mmCIF file of the N, C-alpha and C atoms, coordinates in Angstrom:
data_MODEL
# 
_entry.id   MODEL 
# 
loop_
_atom_site.group_PDB 
_atom_site.id 
_atom_site.type_symbol 
_atom_site.label_atom_id 
_atom_site.label_alt_id 
_atom_site.label_comp_id 
_atom_site.label_asym_id 
_atom_site.label_entity_id 
_atom_site.label_seq_id 
_atom_site.pdbx_PDB_ins_code 
_atom_site.Cartn_x 
_atom_site.Cartn_y 
_atom_site.Cartn_z 
_atom_site.occupancy 
_atom_site.B_iso_or_equiv 
_atom_site.pdbx_formal_charge 
_atom_site.auth_seq_id 
_atom_site.auth_comp_id 
_atom_site.auth_asym_id 
_atom_site.auth_atom_id 
_atom_site.pdbx_PDB_model_num 
ATOM 1   N N  . UNK A 1 1  ? 41.671 63.420 191.485 1.00 0.00 ? 1  UNK A N  1 
ATOM 2   C CA . UNK A 1 1  ? 42.618 62.447 191.970 1.00 0.00 ? 1  UNK A CA 1 
ATOM 3   C C  . UNK A 1 1  ? 42.066 61.051 191.711 1.00 0.00 ? 1  UNK A C  1 
ATOM 4   N N  . UNK A 1 2  ? 42.947 60.174 191.242 1.00 0.00 ? 2  UNK A N  1 
ATOM 5   C CA . UNK A 1 2  ? 42.531 58.805 190.980 1.00 0.00 ? 2  UNK A CA 1 
ATOM 6   C C  . UNK A 1 2  ? 42.342 58.050 192.295 1.00 0.00 ? 2  UNK A C  1 
ATOM 7   N N  . UNK A 1 3  ? 41.395 57.179 192.308 1.00 0.00 ? 3  UNK A N  1 
ATOM 8   C CA . UNK A 1 3  ? 41.138 56.370 193.492 1.00 0.00 ? 3  UNK A CA 1 
ATOM 9   C C  . UNK A 1 3  ? 42.331 55.463 193.750 1.00 0.00 ? 3  UNK A C  1 
ATOM 10  N N  . UNK A 1 4  ? 42.782 55.415 195.002 1.00 0.00 ? 4  UNK A N  1 
ATOM 11  C CA . UNK A 1 4  ? 43.877 54.523 195.371 1.00 0.00 ? 4  UNK A CA 1 
ATOM 12  C C  . UNK A 1 4  ? 45.259 55.139 195.242 1.00 0.00 ? 4  UNK A C  1 
ATOM 13  N N  . UNK A 1 5  ? 45.403 56.288 194.611 1.00 0.00 ? 5  UNK A N  1 
ATOM 14  C CA . UNK A 1 5  ? 46.707 56.946 194.472 1.00 0.00 ? 5  UNK A CA 1 
ATOM 15  C C  . UNK A 1 5  ? 46.697 58.188 195.365 1.00 0.00 ? 5  UNK A C  1 
ATOM 16  N N  . UNK A 1 6  ? 47.483 58.126 196.419 1.00 0.00 ? 6  UNK A N  1 
ATOM 17  C CA . UNK A 1 6  ? 47.534 59.251 197.348 1.00 0.00 ? 6  UNK A CA 1 
ATOM 18  C C  . UNK A 1 6  ? 48.586 60.244 196.891 1.00 0.00 ? 6  UNK A C  1 
ATOM 19  N N  . UNK A 1 7  ? 48.394 61.538 197.187 1.00 0.00 ? 7  UNK A N  1 
ATOM 20  C CA . UNK A 1 7  ? 49.389 62.539 196.765 1.00 0.00 ? 7  UNK A CA 1 
ATOM 21  C C  . UNK A 1 7  ? 50.757 62.351 197.415 1.00 0.00 ? 7  UNK A C  1 
ATOM 22  N N  . UNK A 1 8  ? 50.820 61.680 198.548 1.00 0.00 ? 8  UNK A N  1 
ATOM 23  C CA . UNK A 1 8  ? 52.099 61.457 199.223 1.00 0.00 ? 8  UNK A CA 1 
ATOM 24  C C  . UNK A 1 8  ? 52.706 60.098 198.888 1.00 0.00 ? 8  UNK A C  1 
ATOM 25  N N  . UNK A 1 9  ? 52.182 59.426 197.874 1.00 0.00 ? 9  UNK A N  1 
ATOM 26  C CA . UNK A 1 9  ? 52.660 58.100 197.474 1.00 0.00 ? 9  UNK A CA 1 
ATOM 27  C C  . UNK A 1 9  ? 54.100 58.174 196.983 1.00 0.00 ? 9  UNK A C  1 
ATOM 28  N N  . UNK A 1 10 ? 54.931 57.262 197.458 1.00 0.00 ? 10 UNK A N  1 
ATOM 29  C CA . UNK A 1 10 ? 56.315 57.160 197.006 1.00 0.00 ? 10 UNK A CA 1 
ATOM 30  C C  . UNK A 1 10 ? 56.555 55.723 196.541 1.00 0.00 ? 10 UNK A C  1 
ATOM 31  N N  . UNK A 1 11 ? 57.423 55.545 195.565 1.00 0.00 ? 11 UNK A N  1 
ATOM 32  C CA . UNK A 1 11 ? 57.637 54.222 194.974 1.00 0.00 ? 11 UNK A CA 1 
ATOM 33  C C  . UNK A 1 11 ? 58.598 53.348 195.773 1.00 0.00 ? 11 UNK A C  1 
ATOM 34  N N  . UNK A 1 12 ? 59.326 53.899 196.718 1.00 0.00 ? 12 UNK A N  1 
ATOM 35  C CA . UNK A 1 12 ? 60.186 53.148 197.640 1.00 0.00 ? 12 UNK A CA 1 
ATOM 36  C C  . UNK A 1 12 ? 60.979 52.019 196.983 1.00 0.00 ? 12 UNK A C  1 
ATOM 37  N N  . UNK A 1 13 ? 61.914 52.403 196.153 1.00 0.00 ? 13 UNK A N  1 
ATOM 38  C CA . UNK A 1 13 ? 62.835 51.420 195.615 1.00 0.00 ? 13 UNK A CA 1 
ATOM 39  C C  . UNK A 1 13 ? 62.413 50.736 194.332 1.00 0.00 ? 13 UNK A C  1 
ATOM 40  N N  . UNK A 1 14 ? 61.232 51.019 193.845 1.00 0.00 ? 14 UNK A N  1 
ATOM 41  C CA . UNK A 1 14 ? 60.847 50.401 192.580 1.00 0.00 ? 14 UNK A CA 1 
ATOM 42  C C  . UNK A 1 14 ? 61.568 51.099 191.439 1.00 0.00 ? 14 UNK A C  1 
ATOM 43  N N  . UNK A 1 15 ? 61.668 50.427 190.338 1.00 0.00 ? 15 UNK A N  1 
ATOM 44  C CA . UNK A 1 15 ? 62.369 50.950 189.172 1.00 0.00 ? 15 UNK A CA 1 
ATOM 45  C C  . UNK A 1 15 ? 61.596 50.569 187.924 1.00 0.00 ? 15 UNK A C  1 
ATOM 46  N N  . UNK A 1 16 ? 61.815 51.315 186.871 1.00 0.00 ? 16 UNK A N  1 
ATOM 47  C CA . UNK A 1 16 ? 61.208 51.004 185.586 1.00 0.00 ? 16 UNK A CA 1 
ATOM 48  C C  . UNK A 1 16 ? 62.285 50.428 184.682 1.00 0.00 ? 16 UNK A C  1 
ATOM 49  N N  . UNK A 1 17 ? 62.004 49.280 184.104 1.00 0.00 ? 17 UNK A N  1 
ATOM 50  C CA . UNK A 1 17 ? 62.929 48.648 183.166 1.00 0.00 ? 17 UNK A CA 1 
ATOM 51  C C  . UNK A 1 17 ? 62.403 48.856 181.753 1.00 0.00 ? 17 UNK A C  1 
ATOM 52  N N  . UNK A 1 18 ? 63.220 49.464 180.916 1.00 0.00 ? 18 UNK A N  1 
ATOM 53  C CA . UNK A 1 18 ? 62.926 49.566 179.491 1.00 0.00 ? 18 UNK A CA 1 
ATOM 54  C C  . UNK A 1 18 ? 63.853 48.580 178.796 1.00 0.00 ? 18 UNK A C  1 
ATOM 55  N N  . UNK A 1 19 ? 63.312 47.772 177.885 1.00 0.00 ? 19 UNK A N  1 
ATOM 56  C CA . UNK A 1 19 ? 64.146 46.796 177.192 1.00 0.00 ? 19 UNK A CA 1 
ATOM 57  C C  . UNK A 1 19 ? 63.663 46.612 175.759 1.00 0.00 ? 19 UNK A C  1 
ATOM 58  N N  . UNK A 1 20 ? 64.621 46.429 174.869 1.00 0.00 ? 20 UNK A N  1 
ATOM 59  C CA . UNK A 1 20 ? 64.332 46.154 173.459 1.00 0.00 ? 20 UNK A CA 1 
ATOM 60  C C  . UNK A 1 20 ? 65.151 44.929 173.069 1.00 0.00 ? 20 UNK A C  1 
ATOM 61  N N  . UNK A 1 21 ? 64.529 44.007 172.378 1.00 0.00 ? 21 UNK A N  1 
ATOM 62  C CA . UNK A 1 21 ? 65.182 42.764 171.982 1.00 0.00 ? 21 UNK A CA 1 
ATOM 63  C C  . UNK A 1 21 ? 65.317 42.700 170.470 1.00 0.00 ? 21 UNK A C  1 
ATOM 64  N N  . UNK A 1 22 ? 66.517 42.427 170.000 1.00 0.00 ? 22 UNK A N  1 
ATOM 65  C CA . UNK A 1 22 ? 66.740 42.132 168.596 1.00 0.00 ? 22 UNK A CA 1 
ATOM 66  C C  . UNK A 1 22 ? 66.507 40.631 168.451 1.00 0.00 ? 22 UNK A C  1 
ATOM 67  N N  . UNK A 1 23 ? 65.402 40.256 167.831 1.00 0.00 ? 23 UNK A N  1 
ATOM 68  C CA . UNK A 1 23 ? 65.042 38.833 167.751 1.00 0.00 ? 23 UNK A CA 1 
ATOM 69  C C  . UNK A 1 23 ? 65.957 38.047 166.815 1.00 0.00 ? 23 UNK A C  1 
ATOM 70  N N  . UNK A 1 24 ? 66.701 38.720 165.962 1.00 0.00 ? 24 UNK A N  1 
ATOM 71  C CA . UNK A 1 24 ? 67.603 38.016 165.050 1.00 0.00 ? 24 UNK A CA 1 
ATOM 72  C C  . UNK A 1 24 ? 68.890 37.570 165.714 1.00 0.00 ? 24 UNK A C  1 
ATOM 73  N N  . UNK A 1 25 ? 69.425 38.400 166.626 1.00 0.00 ? 25 UNK A N  1 
ATOM 74  C CA . UNK A 1 25 ? 70.699 38.022 167.250 1.00 0.00 ? 25 UNK A CA 1 
ATOM 75  C C  . UNK A 1 25 ? 70.641 37.925 168.771 1.00 0.00 ? 25 UNK A C  1 
ATOM 76  N N  . UNK A 1 26 ? 69.500 38.236 169.368 1.00 0.00 ? 26 UNK A N  1 
ATOM 77  C CA . UNK A 1 26 ? 69.337 38.110 170.810 1.00 0.00 ? 26 UNK A CA 1 
ATOM 78  C C  . UNK A 1 26 ? 69.889 39.262 171.620 1.00 0.00 ? 26 UNK A C  1 
ATOM 79  N N  . UNK A 1 27 ? 70.406 40.299 170.965 1.00 0.00 ? 27 UNK A N  1 
ATOM 80  C CA . UNK A 1 27 ? 70.956 41.448 171.687 1.00 0.00 ? 27 UNK A CA 1 
ATOM 81  C C  . UNK A 1 27 ? 69.818 42.220 172.349 1.00 0.00 ? 27 UNK A C  1 
ATOM 82  N N  . UNK A 1 28 ? 70.056 42.619 173.603 1.00 0.00 ? 28 UNK A N  1 
ATOM 83  C CA . UNK A 1 28 ? 69.077 43.407 174.349 1.00 0.00 ? 28 UNK A CA 1 
ATOM 84  C C  . UNK A 1 28 ? 69.642 44.805 174.586 1.00 0.00 ? 28 UNK A C  1 
ATOM 85  N N  . UNK A 1 29 ? 68.854 45.812 174.298 1.00 0.00 ? 29 UNK A N  1 
ATOM 86  C CA . UNK A 1 29 ? 69.165 47.186 174.651 1.00 0.00 ? 29 UNK A CA 1 
ATOM 87  C C  . UNK A 1 29 ? 68.258 47.488 175.833 1.00 0.00 ? 29 UNK A C  1 
ATOM 88  N N  . UNK A 1 30 ? 68.845 47.880 176.945 1.00 0.00 ? 30 UNK A N  1 
ATOM 89  C CA . UNK A 1 30 ? 68.018 48.110 178.117 1.00 0.00 ? 30 UNK A CA 1 
ATOM 90  C C  . UNK A 1 30 ? 68.540 49.213 179.001 1.00 0.00 ? 30 UNK A C  1 
ATOM 91  N N  . UNK A 1 31 ? 67.650 49.713 179.835 1.00 0.00 ? 31 UNK A N  1 
ATOM 92  C CA . UNK A 1 31 ? 68.031 50.685 180.845 1.00 0.00 ? 31 UNK A CA 1 
ATOM 93  C C  . UNK A 1 31 ? 66.977 50.697 181.942 1.00 0.00 ? 31 UNK A C  1 
ATOM 94  N N  . UNK A 1 32 ? 67.431 50.979 183.138 1.00 0.00 ? 32 UNK A N  1 
ATOM 95  C CA . UNK A 1 32 ? 66.528 51.140 184.279 1.00 0.00 ? 32 UNK A CA 1 
ATOM 96  C C  . UNK A 1 32 ? 66.432 52.621 184.610 1.00 0.00 ? 32 UNK A C  1 
ATOM 97  N N  . UNK A 1 33 ? 65.248 53.052 184.921 1.00 0.00 ? 33 UNK A N  1 
ATOM 98  C CA . UNK A 1 33 ? 65.000 54.447 185.276 1.00 0.00 ? 33 UNK A CA 1 
ATOM 99  C C  . UNK A 1 33 ? 64.172 54.478 186.557 1.00 0.00 ? 33 UNK A C  1 
ATOM 100 N N  . UNK A 1 34 ? 64.318 55.521 187.355 1.00 0.00 ? 34 UNK A N  1 
ATOM 101 C CA . UNK A 1 34 ? 63.540 55.609 188.583 1.00 0.00 ? 34 UNK A CA 1 
ATOM 102 C C  . UNK A 1 34 ? 62.065 55.929 188.347 1.00 0.00 ? 34 UNK A C  1 
ATOM 103 N N  . UNK A 1 35 ? 61.756 56.458 187.175 1.00 0.00 ? 35 UNK A N  1 
ATOM 104 C CA . UNK A 1 35 ? 60.380 56.837 186.853 1.00 0.00 ? 35 UNK A CA 1 
ATOM 105 C C  . UNK A 1 35 ? 60.033 56.347 185.457 1.00 0.00 ? 35 UNK A C  1 
ATOM 106 N N  . UNK A 1 36 ? 58.762 56.506 185.082 1.00 0.00 ? 36 UNK A N  1 
ATOM 107 C CA . UNK A 1 36 ? 58.295 56.120 183.748 1.00 0.00 ? 36 UNK A CA 1 
ATOM 108 C C  . UNK A 1 36 ? 57.497 57.289 183.168 1.00 0.00 ? 36 UNK A C  1 
ATOM 109 N N  . UNK A 1 37 ? 58.217 58.366 182.863 1.00 0.00 ? 37 UNK A N  1 
ATOM 110 C CA . UNK A 1 37 ? 57.583 59.522 182.247 1.00 0.00 ? 37 UNK A CA 1 
ATOM 111 C C  . UNK A 1 37 ? 57.988 59.589 180.782 1.00 0.00 ? 37 UNK A C  1 
ATOM 112 N N  . UNK A 1 38 ? 57.410 60.535 180.055 1.00 0.00 ? 38 UNK A N  1 
ATOM 113 C CA . UNK A 1 38 ? 57.766 60.657 178.639 1.00 0.00 ? 38 UNK A CA 1 
ATOM 114 C C  . UNK A 1 38 ? 59.249 60.981 178.464 1.00 0.00 ? 38 UNK A C  1 
ATOM 115 N N  . UNK A 1 39 ? 59.854 61.654 179.439 1.00 0.00 ? 39 UNK A N  1 
ATOM 116 C CA . UNK A 1 39 ? 61.280 61.995 179.329 1.00 0.00 ? 39 UNK A CA 1 
ATOM 117 C C  . UNK A 1 39 ? 62.148 60.740 179.374 1.00 0.00 ? 39 UNK A C  1 
ATOM 118 N N  . UNK A 1 40 ? 61.856 59.841 180.300 1.00 0.00 ? 40 UNK A N  1 
ATOM 119 C CA . UNK A 1 40 ? 62.617 58.594 180.375 1.00 0.00 ? 40 UNK A CA 1 
ATOM 120 C C  . UNK A 1 40 ? 62.363 57.714 179.151 1.00 0.00 ? 40 UNK A C  1 
ATOM 121 N N  . UNK A 1 41 ? 61.110 57.671 178.709 1.00 0.00 ? 41 UNK A N  1 
ATOM 122 C CA . UNK A 1 41 ? 60.767 56.882 177.519 1.00 0.00 ? 41 UNK A CA 1 
ATOM 123 C C  . UNK A 1 41 ? 61.513 57.422 176.302 1.00 0.00 ? 41 UNK A C  1 
ATOM 124 N N  . UNK A 1 42 ? 61.579 58.737 176.172 1.00 0.00 ? 42 UNK A N  1 
ATOM 125 C CA . UNK A 1 42 ? 62.282 59.347 175.040 1.00 0.00 ? 42 UNK A CA 1 
ATOM 126 C C  . UNK A 1 42 ? 63.785 59.075 175.110 1.00 0.00 ? 42 UNK A C  1 
ATOM 127 N N  . UNK A 1 43 ? 64.364 59.094 176.310 1.00 0.00 ? 43 UNK A N  1 
ATOM 128 C CA . UNK A 1 43 ? 65.782 58.738 176.459 1.00 0.00 ? 43 UNK A CA 1 
ATOM 129 C C  . UNK A 1 43 ? 66.030 57.317 175.954 1.00 0.00 ? 43 UNK A C  1 
ATOM 130 N N  . UNK A 1 44 ? 65.104 56.417 176.280 1.00 0.00 ? 44 UNK A N  1 
ATOM 131 C CA . UNK A 1 44 ? 65.247 55.043 175.832 1.00 0.00 ? 44 UNK A CA 1 
ATOM 132 C C  . UNK A 1 44 ? 65.110 54.930 174.318 1.00 0.00 ? 44 UNK A C  1 
ATOM 133 N N  . UNK A 1 45 ? 64.157 55.636 173.743 1.00 0.00 ? 45 UNK A N  1 
ATOM 134 C CA . UNK A 1 45 ? 64.007 55.616 172.282 1.00 0.00 ? 45 UNK A CA 1 
ATOM 135 C C  . UNK A 1 45 ? 65.262 56.150 171.601 1.00 0.00 ? 45 UNK A C  1 
ATOM 136 N N  . UNK A 1 46 ? 65.857 57.187 172.168 1.00 0.00 ? 46 UNK A N  1 
ATOM 137 C CA . UNK A 1 46 ? 67.100 57.734 171.602 1.00 0.00 ? 46 UNK A CA 1 
ATOM 138 C C  . UNK A 1 46 ? 68.236 56.711 171.701 1.00 0.00 ? 46 UNK A C  1 
ATOM 139 N N  . UNK A 1 47 ? 68.280 55.967 172.795 1.00 0.00 ? 47 UNK A N  1 
ATOM 140 C CA . UNK A 1 47 ? 69.295 54.917 172.936 1.00 0.00 ? 47 UNK A CA 1 
ATOM 141 C C  . UNK A 1 47 ? 69.108 53.841 171.870 1.00 0.00 ? 47 UNK A C  1 
ATOM 142 N N  . UNK A 1 48 ? 67.872 53.435 171.646 1.00 0.00 ? 48 UNK A N  1 
ATOM 143 C CA . UNK A 1 48 ? 67.597 52.452 170.591 1.00 0.00 ? 48 UNK A CA 1 
ATOM 144 C C  . UNK A 1 48 ? 68.052 53.006 169.248 1.00 0.00 ? 48 UNK A C  1 
ATOM 145 N N  . UNK A 1 49 ? 67.745 54.253 168.982 1.00 0.00 ? 49 UNK A N  1 
ATOM 146 C CA . UNK A 1 49 ? 68.116 54.886 167.717 1.00 0.00 ? 49 UNK A CA 1 
ATOM 147 C C  . UNK A 1 49 ? 69.633 54.895 167.532 1.00 0.00 ? 49 UNK A C  1 
ATOM 148 N N  . UNK A 1 50 ? 70.374 55.159 168.607 1.00 0.00 ? 50 UNK A N  1 
ATOM 149 C CA . UNK A 1 50 ? 71.844 55.177 168.535 1.00 0.00 ? 50 UNK A CA 1 
ATOM 150 C C  . UNK A 1 50 ? 72.426 53.786 168.314 1.00 0.00 ? 50 UNK A C  1 
ATOM 151 N N  . UNK A 1 51 ? 71.861 52.782 168.994 1.00 0.00 ? 51 UNK A N  1 
ATOM 152 C CA . UNK A 1 51 ? 72.471 51.453 169.013 1.00 0.00 ? 51 UNK A CA 1 
ATOM 153 C C  . UNK A 1 51 ? 71.971 50.498 167.931 1.00 0.00 ? 51 UNK A C  1 
ATOM 154 N N  . UNK A 1 52 ? 70.816 50.775 167.368 1.00 0.00 ? 52 UNK A N  1 
ATOM 155 C CA . UNK A 1 52 ? 70.272 49.885 166.334 1.00 0.00 ? 52 UNK A CA 1 
ATOM 156 C C  . UNK A 1 52 ? 71.021 50.112 165.021 1.00 0.00 ? 52 UNK A C  1 
ATOM 157 N N  . UNK A 1 53 ? 71.156 49.067 164.220 1.00 0.00 ? 53 UNK A N  1 
ATOM 158 C CA . UNK A 1 53 ? 71.827 49.225 162.928 1.00 0.00 ? 53 UNK A CA 1 
ATOM 159 C C  . UNK A 1 53 ? 71.110 50.266 162.062 1.00 0.00 ? 53 UNK A C  1 
ATOM 160 N N  . UNK A 1 54 ? 71.879 51.117 161.448 1.00 0.00 ? 54 UNK A N  1 
ATOM 161 C CA . UNK A 1 54 ? 71.306 52.156 160.579 1.00 0.00 ? 54 UNK A CA 1 
ATOM 162 C C  . UNK A 1 54 ? 70.717 51.526 159.321 1.00 0.00 ? 54 UNK A C  1 
ATOM 163 N N  . UNK A 1 55 ? 69.655 52.119 158.834 1.00 0.00 ? 55 UNK A N  1 
ATOM 164 C CA . UNK A 1 55 ? 69.032 51.649 157.611 1.00 0.00 ? 55 UNK A CA 1 
ATOM 165 C C  . UNK A 1 55 ? 68.069 50.487 157.809 1.00 0.00 ? 55 UNK A C  1 
ATOM 166 N N  . UNK A 1 56 ? 67.891 50.043 159.024 1.00 0.00 ? 56 UNK A N  1 
ATOM 167 C CA . UNK A 1 56 ? 66.973 48.938 159.297 1.00 0.00 ? 56 UNK A CA 1 
ATOM 168 C C  . UNK A 1 56 ? 65.628 49.493 159.763 1.00 0.00 ? 56 UNK A C  1 
ATOM 169 N N  . UNK A 1 57 ? 64.561 48.821 159.403 1.00 0.00 ? 57 UNK A N  1 
ATOM 170 C CA . UNK A 1 57 ? 63.234 49.185 159.897 1.00 0.00 ? 57 UNK A CA 1 
ATOM 171 C C  . UNK A 1 57 ? 63.042 48.556 161.261 1.00 0.00 ? 57 UNK A C  1 
ATOM 172 N N  . UNK A 1 58 ? 62.667 49.364 162.230 1.00 0.00 ? 58 UNK A N  1 
ATOM 173 C CA . UNK A 1 58 ? 62.438 48.869 163.584 1.00 0.00 ? 58 UNK A CA 1 
ATOM 174 C C  . UNK A 1 58 ? 60.942 48.758 163.834 1.00 0.00 ? 58 UNK A C  1 
ATOM 175 N N  . UNK A 1 59 ? 60.558 47.722 164.531 1.00 0.00 ? 59 UNK A N  1 
ATOM 176 C CA . UNK A 1 59 ? 59.162 47.518 164.908 1.00 0.00 ? 59 UNK A CA 1 
ATOM 177 C C  . UNK A 1 59 ? 59.092 47.576 166.427 1.00 0.00 ? 59 UNK A C  1 
ATOM 178 N N  . UNK A 1 60 ? 58.420 48.589 166.948 1.00 0.00 ? 60 UNK A N  1 
ATOM 179 C CA . UNK A 1 60 ? 58.296 48.758 168.390 1.00 0.00 ? 60 UNK A CA 1 
ATOM 180 C C  . UNK A 1 60 ? 56.893 48.383 168.824 1.00 0.00 ? 60 UNK A C  1 
ATOM 181 N N  . UNK A 1 61 ? 56.821 47.633 169.896 1.00 0.00 ? 61 UNK A N  1 
ATOM 182 C CA . UNK A 1 61 ? 55.528 47.272 170.469 1.00 0.00 ? 61 UNK A CA 1 
ATOM 183 C C  . UNK A 1 61 ? 55.480 47.894 171.859 1.00 0.00 ? 61 UNK A C  1 
ATOM 184 N N  . UNK A 1 62 ? 54.517 48.739 172.082 1.00 0.00 ? 62 UNK A N  1 
ATOM 185 C CA . UNK A 1 62 ? 54.358 49.399 173.381 1.00 0.00 ? 62 UNK A CA 1 
ATOM 186 C C  . UNK A 1 62 ? 52.892 49.340 173.776 1.00 0.00 ? 62 UNK A C  1 
ATOM 187 N N  . UNK A 1 63 ? 52.658 49.338 175.076 1.00 0.00 ? 63 UNK A N  1 
ATOM 188 C CA . UNK A 1 63 ? 51.269 49.314 175.530 1.00 0.00 ? 63 UNK A CA 1 
ATOM 189 C C  . UNK A 1 63 ? 50.627 50.686 175.343 1.00 0.00 ? 63 UNK A C  1 
ATOM 190 N N  . UNK A 1 64 ? 49.426 50.831 175.823 1.00 0.00 ? 64 UNK A N  1 
ATOM 191 C CA . UNK A 1 64 ? 48.637 52.044 175.598 1.00 0.00 ? 64 UNK A CA 1 
ATOM 192 C C  . UNK A 1 64 ? 48.871 53.087 176.688 1.00 0.00 ? 64 UNK A C  1 
ATOM 193 N N  . UNK A 1 65 ? 49.969 53.000 177.399 1.00 0.00 ? 65 UNK A N  1 
ATOM 194 C CA . UNK A 1 65 ? 50.293 53.923 178.478 1.00 0.00 ? 65 UNK A CA 1 
ATOM 195 C C  . UNK A 1 65 ? 50.454 55.331 177.915 1.00 0.00 ? 65 UNK A C  1 
ATOM 196 N N  . UNK A 1 66 ? 49.931 56.327 178.607 1.00 0.00 ? 66 UNK A N  1 
ATOM 197 C CA . UNK A 1 66 ? 49.938 57.710 178.113 1.00 0.00 ? 66 UNK A CA 1 
ATOM 198 C C  . UNK A 1 66 ? 51.343 58.220 177.817 1.00 0.00 ? 66 UNK A C  1 
ATOM 199 N N  . UNK A 1 67 ? 52.325 57.772 178.585 1.00 0.00 ? 67 UNK A N  1 
ATOM 200 C CA . UNK A 1 67 ? 53.715 58.182 178.359 1.00 0.00 ? 67 UNK A CA 1 
ATOM 201 C C  . UNK A 1 67 ? 54.166 57.883 176.938 1.00 0.00 ? 67 UNK A C  1 
ATOM 202 N N  . UNK A 1 68 ? 53.733 56.765 176.396 1.00 0.00 ? 68 UNK A N  1 
ATOM 203 C CA . UNK A 1 68 ? 54.164 56.358 175.059 1.00 0.00 ? 68 UNK A CA 1 
ATOM 204 C C  . UNK A 1 68 ? 53.522 57.191 173.964 1.00 0.00 ? 68 UNK A C  1 
ATOM 205 N N  . UNK A 1 69 ? 52.454 57.935 174.306 1.00 0.00 ? 69 UNK A N  1 
ATOM 206 C CA . UNK A 1 69 ? 51.732 58.736 173.311 1.00 0.00 ? 69 UNK A CA 1 
ATOM 207 C C  . UNK A 1 69 ? 51.866 60.236 173.572 1.00 0.00 ? 69 UNK A C  1 
ATOM 208 N N  . UNK A 1 70 ? 52.779 60.618 174.437 1.00 0.00 ? 70 UNK A N  1 
ATOM 209 C CA . UNK A 1 70 ? 52.961 62.029 174.788 1.00 0.00 ? 70 UNK A CA 1 
ATOM 210 C C  . UNK A 1 70 ? 53.293 62.829 173.525 1.00 0.00 ? 70 UNK A C  1 
ATOM 211 N N  . UNK A 1 71 ? 52.812 64.066 173.403 1.00 0.00 ? 71 UNK A N  1 
ATOM 212 C CA . UNK A 1 71 ? 53.082 64.877 172.204 1.00 0.00 ? 71 UNK A CA 1 
ATOM 213 C C  . UNK A 1 71 ? 54.571 65.028 171.873 1.00 0.00 ? 71 UNK A C  1 
ATOM 214 N N  . UNK A 1 72 ? 55.413 65.132 172.883 1.00 0.00 ? 72 UNK A N  1 
ATOM 215 C CA . UNK A 1 72 ? 56.859 65.252 172.622 1.00 0.00 ? 72 UNK A CA 1 
ATOM 216 C C  . UNK A 1 72 ? 57.395 63.959 172.008 1.00 0.00 ? 72 UNK A C  1 
ATOM 217 N N  . UNK A 1 73 ? 56.926 62.827 172.502 1.00 0.00 ? 73 UNK A N  1 
ATOM 218 C CA . UNK A 1 73 ? 57.344 61.527 171.958 1.00 0.00 ? 73 UNK A CA 1 
ATOM 219 C C  . UNK A 1 73 ? 56.838 61.380 170.522 1.00 0.00 ? 73 UNK A C  1 
ATOM 220 N N  . UNK A 1 74 ? 55.586 61.738 170.300 1.00 0.00 ? 74 UNK A N  1 
ATOM 221 C CA . UNK A 1 74 ? 55.033 61.656 168.935 1.00 0.00 ? 74 UNK A CA 1 
ATOM 222 C C  . UNK A 1 74 ? 55.816 62.524 167.966 1.00 0.00 ? 74 UNK A C  1 
ATOM 223 N N  . UNK A 1 75 ? 56.181 63.734 168.396 1.00 0.00 ? 75 UNK A N  1 
ATOM 224 C CA . UNK A 1 75 ? 56.950 64.635 167.526 1.00 0.00 ? 75 UNK A CA 1 
ATOM 225 C C  . UNK A 1 75 ? 58.322 64.037 167.220 1.00 0.00 ? 75 UNK A C  1 
ATOM 226 N N  . UNK A 1 76 ? 58.965 63.447 168.216 1.00 0.00 ? 76 UNK A N  1 
ATOM 227 C CA . UNK A 1 76 ? 60.272 62.832 167.994 1.00 0.00 ? 76 UNK A CA 1 
ATOM 228 C C  . UNK A 1 76 ? 60.153 61.658 167.020 1.00 0.00 ? 76 UNK A C  1 
ATOM 229 N N  . UNK A 1 77 ? 59.149 60.821 167.204 1.00 0.00 ? 77 UNK A N  1 
ATOM 230 C CA . UNK A 1 77 ? 58.955 59.691 166.301 1.00 0.00 ? 77 UNK A CA 1 
ATOM 231 C C  . UNK A 1 77 ? 58.678 60.162 164.875 1.00 0.00 ? 77 UNK A C  1 
ATOM 232 N N  . UNK A 1 78 ? 57.857 61.201 164.736 1.00 0.00 ? 78 UNK A N  1 
ATOM 233 C CA . UNK A 1 78 ? 57.595 61.757 163.400 1.00 0.00 ? 78 UNK A CA 1 
ATOM 234 C C  . UNK A 1 78 ? 58.890 62.241 162.744 1.00 0.00 ? 78 UNK A C  1 
ATOM 235 N N  . UNK A 1 79 ? 59.725 62.920 163.491 1.00 0.00 ? 79 UNK A N  1 
ATOM 236 C CA . UNK A 1 79 ? 60.974 63.431 162.904 1.00 0.00 ? 79 UNK A CA 1 
ATOM 237 C C  . UNK A 1 79 ? 61.966 62.300 162.642 1.00 0.00 ? 79 UNK A C  1 
ATOM 238 N N  . UNK A 1 80 ? 61.933 61.255 163.462 1.00 0.00 ? 80 UNK A N  1 
ATOM 239 C CA . UNK A 1 80 ? 62.872 60.135 163.292 1.00 0.00 ? 80 UNK A CA 1 
ATOM 240 C C  . UNK A 1 80 ? 62.509 59.281 162.076 1.00 0.00 ? 80 UNK A C  1 
ATOM 241 N N  . UNK A 1 81 ? 61.264 59.301 161.643 1.00 0.00 ? 81 UNK A N  1 
ATOM 242 C CA . UNK A 1 81 ? 60.861 58.472 160.524 1.00 0.00 ? 81 UNK A CA 1 
ATOM 243 C C  . UNK A 1 81 ? 60.993 59.187 159.188 1.00 0.00 ? 81 UNK A C  1 
ATOM 244 N N  . UNK A 1 82 ? 61.466 60.381 159.201 1.00 0.00 ? 82 UNK A N  1 
ATOM 245 C CA . UNK A 1 82 ? 61.641 61.120 157.937 1.00 0.00 ? 82 UNK A CA 1 
ATOM 246 C C  . UNK A 1 82 ? 63.017 60.922 157.387 1.00 0.00 ? 82 UNK A C  1 
# 
């Protein structure tokens, strides 16, 4: 168990905001989720994939959070880039 994180810890109203900015036109793709797991991150990546113009190269910047490197996310990214 990590120091400072109790097993009965609850987030009490906090939310995770995922957002992507198109720097050329200022359009924001965003969603709020109650958690920040690989499942929510993957839902957001799928939303970006649906809403971004087809045929464009996307540049994503994400921190080193384990959720962003989950094997399921990596597999989806590998298949999306083919």
